[in-house]
C-alpha positions in Angstrom: 42.5 -16.2 -18.9 38.8 -16.2 -18.2 35.8 -16.8 -20.5 35.4 -14.9 -23.7 32.5 -12.9 -22.1 34.8 -11.9 -19.2 37.6 -10.8 -21.5 35.0 -8.8 -23.6 33.7 -7.1 -20.5 37.2 -6.2 -19.2 38.2 -4.8 -22.6 35.0 -2.8 -22.8 35.8 -1.2 -19.4 39.4 -0.3 -20.1 40.2 3.3 -20.8 43.7 4.4 -22.2 46.0 5.6 -19.5 46.7 8.8 -21.3 43.0 9.6 -21.4 42.6 9.0 -17.7 45.7 11.1 -16.8 44.4 13.9 -19.0 41.0 13.7 -17.3 42.6 13.8 -13.8 44.6 16.9 -14.7 41.4 18.6 -15.9 39.5 17.7 -12.8 42.3 18.8 -10.4 41.4 22.5 -10.0 43.4 23.3 -6.9 46.7 22.1 -5.5 46.5 19.1 -3.3 47.1 19.3 0.5 50.0 17.7 2.2 49.2 14.7 4.4 51.2 14.0 7.6 50.3 11.2 9.9 51.4 9.4 13.1 50.3 6.4 15.2 50.7 5.4 18.8 49.4 2.4 20.8 49.5 0.6 24.1 48.5 -3.0 24.1 46.5 -4.8 26.8 45.0 -7.8 25.0 46.8 -7.5 21.6 43.6 -7.3 19.6 43.9 -3.8 18.0 45.3 -3.6 14.4 45.7 -0.6 12.2 46.4 0.3 8.5 48.2 3.3 7.1 48.7 3.4 3.3 49.6 6.6 1.5 50.6 5.3 -1.9 47.2 4.2 -3.3 46.4 5.4 -6.8 43.0 5.6 -8.5 44.8 5.3 -11.9 47.8 2.9 -11.7 50.9 4.7 -12.8 49.5 8.2 -12.3 50.9 9.8 -9.2 48.4 12.7 -9.5 45.6 10.2 -8.7 47.0 9.2 -5.4 45.0 8.9 -2.2 45.6 7.7 1.4 43.9 5.1 3.6 43.9 4.9 7.4 42.0 2.3 9.4 41.7 0.9 12.9 40.3 -2.6 13.6 39.5 -3.4 17.2 39.1 -7.1 17.5 37.2 -9.1 20.1 37.1 -12.8 21.0 40.4 -13.2 19.2 42.4 -11.4 16.5 41.4 -13.3 13.4 38.6 -10.9 12.2 40.8 -7.8 12.7 43.7 -9.3 10.9 41.5 -10.5 8.0 39.9 -7.1 7.7 43.2 -5.3 7.7 44.4 -7.6 4.9 41.3 -7.7 2.6 38.9 -4.8 3.2 40.7 -2.2 1.1 40.9 -4.5 -1.9 37.2 -5.5 -1.6 36.2 -1.8 -1.5 38.3 -0.9 -4.6 37.1 -3.9 -6.5 33.5 -2.6 -6.1 34.3 0.7 -7.9 33.8 0.6 -11.7 36.9 1.1 -13.9 37.7 4.2 -15.9 36.0 6.8 -13.6 37.3 10.3 -13.2 38.0 11.7 -9.8 34.6 13.2 -9.1 32.8 10.0 -10.3 35.2 7.9 -8.2 34.4 9.9 -5.1 30.7 9.7 -5.9 30.9 5.9 -6.2 33.0 5.4 -3.0 30.1 5.3 -0.4 28.4 2.5 -2.2 31.6 0.6 -2.7 32.4 0.9 1.0 29.1 -0.9 1.8 29.8 -3.6 -0.7 33.4 -4.0 0.6 32.4 -4.3 4.2 29.7 -6.9 3.5 32.0 -8.9 1.3 34.8 -8.9 3.9 32.3 -10.1 6.5 30.9 -12.8 4.2 34.4 -14.2 3.3 35.6 -14.2 6.9 32.5 -16.0 8.2 33.2 -18.8 5.7 36.4 -19.5 7.7 34.2 -20.7 10.6 36.0 -18.6 13.2 34.0 -16.8 15.8 36.0 -13.6 16.4 34.8 -10.2 15.4 36.1 -6.7 14.9 35.1 -3.1 14.7 36.3 -1.2 11.6 36.8 2.5 11.2 38.1 3.1 7.6 39.1 6.5 6.3 40.0 7.5 2.7 41.7 10.9 2.2 41.7 12.1 -1.4 42.8 15.7 -1.7 40.4 17.8 0.4 37.8 15.1 0.5 37.5 12.7 3.4 35.3 9.6 3.4 34.8 7.6 6.5 33.0 4.2 7.0 32.5 2.5 10.3 31.0 -0.4 12.2 31.4 -0.7 16.0 32.7 1.8 18.5 36.0 2.9 17.1 35.7 6.6 16.2 37.0 9.2 13.8 36.8 12.9 14.7 37.7 16.1 12.7 39.3 19.1 14.3 39.4 22.2 12.1 41.5 25.3 12.2 38.6 27.2 13.7 38.6 24.9 16.7 35.3 23.1 15.9 35.4 19.4 16.6 32.9 17.0 14.8 32.5 13.3 14.9 32.6 11.6 11.4 31.4 8.3 12.8 28.5 6.9 14.7 29.0 4.5 17.7 27.1 1.2 17.3 26.9 0.5 21.0 23.6 -1.0 22.1 23.8 1.0 25.3 23.7 4.4 23.6 22.0 3.7 20.3 18.3 3.3 20.7 17.7 3.0 16.9 20.1 0.1 16.7 18.4 -1.6 19.7 15.1 -1.4 17.9 16.6 -2.8 14.7 18.3 -5.8 16.4 15.1 -6.8 18.3 13.0 -6.4 15.1 15.4 -8.7 13.3 15.1 -11.5 15.9 17.8 -10.7 18.5 17.3 -10.0 22.2 18.8 -7.1 24.0 19.5 -7.1 27.7 22.1 -7.0 30.4 24.1 -9.9 31.8 22.1 -11.7 34.5 23.9 -13.0 37.5 22.9 -14.6 40.8 19.3 -14.0 41.9 18.4 -12.3 38.6 20.6 -9.2 39.2 21.5 -7.6 35.9 24.9 -6.0 35.5 27.0 -4.3 32.8 26.1 -2.7 29.5 23.3 -3.8 27.2 24.2 -6.8 25.1 22.7 -8.7 22.2 21.8 -12.3 22.8 22.8 -14.9 21.8 26.5 -14.1 22.1 26.5 -11.2 24.5 28.0 -8.7 22.1 27.7 -5.0 23.2 27.8 -3.8 19.5 25.1 -3.9 16.9 27.4 -3.8 13.9 30.7 -5.5 13.3 32.7 -7.7 10.9 32.7 -11.4 11.8 30.9 -12.6 15.0 29.3 -15.5 13.3 28.2 -17.0 16.7 26.0 -13.9 17.5 23.7 -13.9 14.5 23.6 -12.0 11.2 21.3 -9.3 12.6 24.7 -7.9 13.9 25.4 -6.4 10.5 28.6 -5.3 8.7 26.8 -2.5 6.8 28.7 0.7 7.7 27.7 4.2 8.5 29.3 6.3 5.8 30.1 10.0 5.8 31.9 12.0 3.2 33.0 15.7 3.7 35.1 18.2 1.8 37.4 20.3 3.9 38.1 24.0 3.3 41.5 24.9 2.1 42.5 25.6 5.7 42.7 21.8 6.1 42.1 20.0 9.4 43.2 17.1 11.7 41.6 13.6 11.9 41.9 11.6 15.1 41.1 7.9 14.5 41.1 5.7 17.6 39.8 2.6 19.2 37.5 2.6 22.2 40.5 2.5 24.6 40.8 6.2 23.8 37.1 7.1 23.7 36.2 5.3 27.0 38.7 7.7 28.6 38.4 11.0 26.6 35.6 12.9 24.9 36.1 14.0 21.3 36.8 17.6 22.5 39.3 16.4 25.1 41.2 14.3 22.6 41.4 17.2 20.1 42.4 19.8 22.7 45.1 17.5 24.2 47.2 17.5 21.1 46.7 20.8 19.3 49.8 22.5 18.1 51.8 19.2 18.0 52.9 17.4 14.8 51.0 14.3 13.9 53.4 11.7 15.4 53.7 13.5 18.8 50.0 14.3 18.7 49.1 10.5 18.5 51.4 9.8 21.4 49.9 12.6 23.5 46.3 11.4 23.0 47.3 7.9 24.1 49.2 9.4 27.1 46.2 11.5 28.1 43.8 8.5 27.9 46.1 6.4 30.0 46.5 9.2 32.5 42.8 9.5 32.8 41.8 5.8 33.1 44.8 3.6 33.1 45.5 0.8 30.6 42.2 -1.2 30.8 41.9 -2.0 27.1 44.0 -1.9 23.9 44.5 1.8 23.1 45.4 2.8 19.5 45.4 6.3 17.9 46.1 7.5 14.4 46.4 11.3 13.8 46.2 12.6 10.2 46.9 16.2 9.4 45.6 17.5 6.1 47.7 20.7 5.6 47.5 23.4 2.9 50.3 23.1 0.4 52.0 26.3 1.5 52.3 25.1 5.1 54.9 22.5 6.2 53.6 22.1 9.8 50.2 22.1 11.3 49.9 25.4 13.1 48.4 25.7 16.6 44.7 26.3 16.7 43.8 29.9 17.7 41.9 30.2 21.0 39.6 33.1 19.8 35.8 32.7 20.3 33.8 31.4 17.3 31.5 33.7 15.4 28.1 32.6 14.1 29.5 31.8 10.7 32.1 29.5 12.1 29.4 27.7 14.2 27.9 26.6 10.9 30.6 23.9 10.7 28.8 21.6 8.3 26.8 22.8 5.4 25.0 20.0 3.5 25.7 20.2 -0.2 22.5 20.6 -2.3 21.9 19.0 -5.7 22.1 22.5 -7.3 25.4 23.5 -5.7 28.0 24.9 -8.1 31.7 25.2 -8.2 31.3 28.8 -7.3 29.4 27.9 -4.1 32.0 25.3 -3.2 34.8 27.8 -3.6 32.9 30.3 -1.5 32.3 27.8 1.3 36.0 26.8 1.2 37.1 30.4 1.5 35.2 31.0 4.7 36.2 27.8 6.3 33.0 25.8 6.2 33.3 22.0 5.7 30.8 20.7 3.1 28.9 17.5 3.9 28.8 15.6 0.6 27.2 12.3 1.8 25.8 10.7 5.0 23.9 7.5 5.4 23.7 4.9 8.1 20.8 2.6 7.2 21.3 -1.1 7.8 19.0 -2.0 4.9 21.2 -3.2 1.9 18.6 -2.2 -0.7 18.7 1.4 0.5 22.5 1.5 0.6 23.1 0.0 -2.8 20.5 2.2 -4.4 18.8 1.7 -7.8 20.6 2.3 -11.0 19.4 1.3 -14.5 23.0 1.2 -15.6 23.5 -1.9 -13.4 21.5 -4.0 -15.9 23.2 -6.3 -18.4 26.6 -5.3 -19.5 27.8 -5.4 -23.2 28.7 -9.0 -22.7 25.2 -9.9 -21.6 26.2 -10.6 -18.0 25.1 -9.3 -14.7 27.6 -8.6 -11.8 26.8 -9.2 -8.1 26.9 -5.8 -6.4 28.6 -7.4 -3.4 31.0 -10.1 -4.4 31.5 -8.9 -8.0 31.1 -12.3 -9.6 29.6 -12.5 -13.1 26.1 -13.8 -13.3 24.0 -15.1 -16.2 20.9 -12.9 -16.7 18.7 -15.7 -15.3 20.8 -15.9 -12.1 20.8 -12.2 -11.0 18.4 -11.4 -8.2 17.6 -7.7 -7.8 18.4 -6.2 -4.4 14.9 -4.8 -4.5 13.1 -8.1 -5.2 10.5 -8.6 -2.5 11.5 -5.4 -0.7 8.8 -3.5 1.2 11.1 -0.6 1.9 11.4 0.9 -1.5 8.1 0.9 -3.3 9.4 3.0 -6.2 12.0 0.3 -7.1 11.2 -2.4 -9.6 12.4 -6.0 -8.9 13.9 -6.3 -12.4 16.1 -3.2 -11.9 19.6 -3.5 -10.5 21.8 -3.7 -8.7 21.8 -7.5 -8.6 22.9 -10.1 -6.1 24.0 -13.7 -6.5 22.0 -16.2 -4.5 24.6 -16.4 -1.7 24.6 -12.6 -1.2 20.8 -12.5 -1.3 20.7 -15.1 1.5 23.1 -12.9 3.4 20.9 -9.8 2.9 17.8 -11.7 4.0 19.5 -12.9 7.2 20.7 -9.4 8.1 17.2 -8.1 7.7 15.7 -10.9 9.9 13.8 -12.5 7.0 15.2 -15.9 7.7 17.1 -17.5 10.6 20.9 -17.1 10.2 22.3 -20.0 8.3 25.6 -19.7 10.1 26.3 -22.6 12.5 29.2 -22.8 14.8 30.8 -26.3 15.1 
């Protein structure tokens, strides 16, 4: 049943279902697109897992609040981390979003909730004492809005009706990402190639100890906590022309560029498109790794099939594929951008600093019950137990250490370890 304080807080957060449904209907100003999807895979090591869930609801019992989730988890050093993330990541993300929000507020809260959900999933998995790890590319489609979070080198790309292809993720490979190499070494890790006989170095850049090629993942407790689970997050709003998402593990991207993958399957329905991308990757390189692809078509409601992309040349206006949304943007501007086929960029952030990703909100102070809540694991804290995410931070001089969000002592230790402020407390038996 929970304590009286917990019951009081839950009752305070509850909003009548009728009020939420009414709010959703007011906020839904245009008809939702149709979502069609397909998946294909070829297994080499059996460490790729995927999630496709199209019956999620922001407001339970209200079909108009539905959204879809698609994800790929590419495991390494075993399957345990990939399986755990597939089973728990979605619930951890949703539990970090406050109750009773309307659609626009919910979408606004989603990037921060994704950070909390990824970190909580990593923390809980590491408690199991298993040493496997996984990449995670996690995609939420809510109407015309697409939100993507990623760690590792699985990738999500967007192919629009104009033929423009854009990556919605960032690869966290040490070989290609100089910024991540600097972060890892500053946090106490070493970056170098594998040394063999007579000091000869071979292969890609790796992080030592452990020898991982990635700078971000879920799990990997034997590598060190400077390999962080804090995701790069990007949120965009599609035009009413829709678009196609291709989400795939590195078995695809080691064989095909983003443009090649998009072009190889244009004009095909989602299920056949996913098979074609896998087929093209295998034709190019052979089956050298687990190869998994999800294709998601976001289709205008008056279309039943994704039409083939025209091959005409792009004009200057179409080349402005992303237009960052300013704070003063209005509904009129949004409608205008949608009409001419420009995709709005609503949010983008890839910092590995938890204080920067969780932000600073006065509303995260004591609730009506007099309790604090950990921004990561969502446990209730007495006022004397909550530690501000900004306490002792040198990265945000404008924040005050008594302002929220707050962390429990365990999550604060996790934050410090990820930032290299103390040696990782994780020991492998």
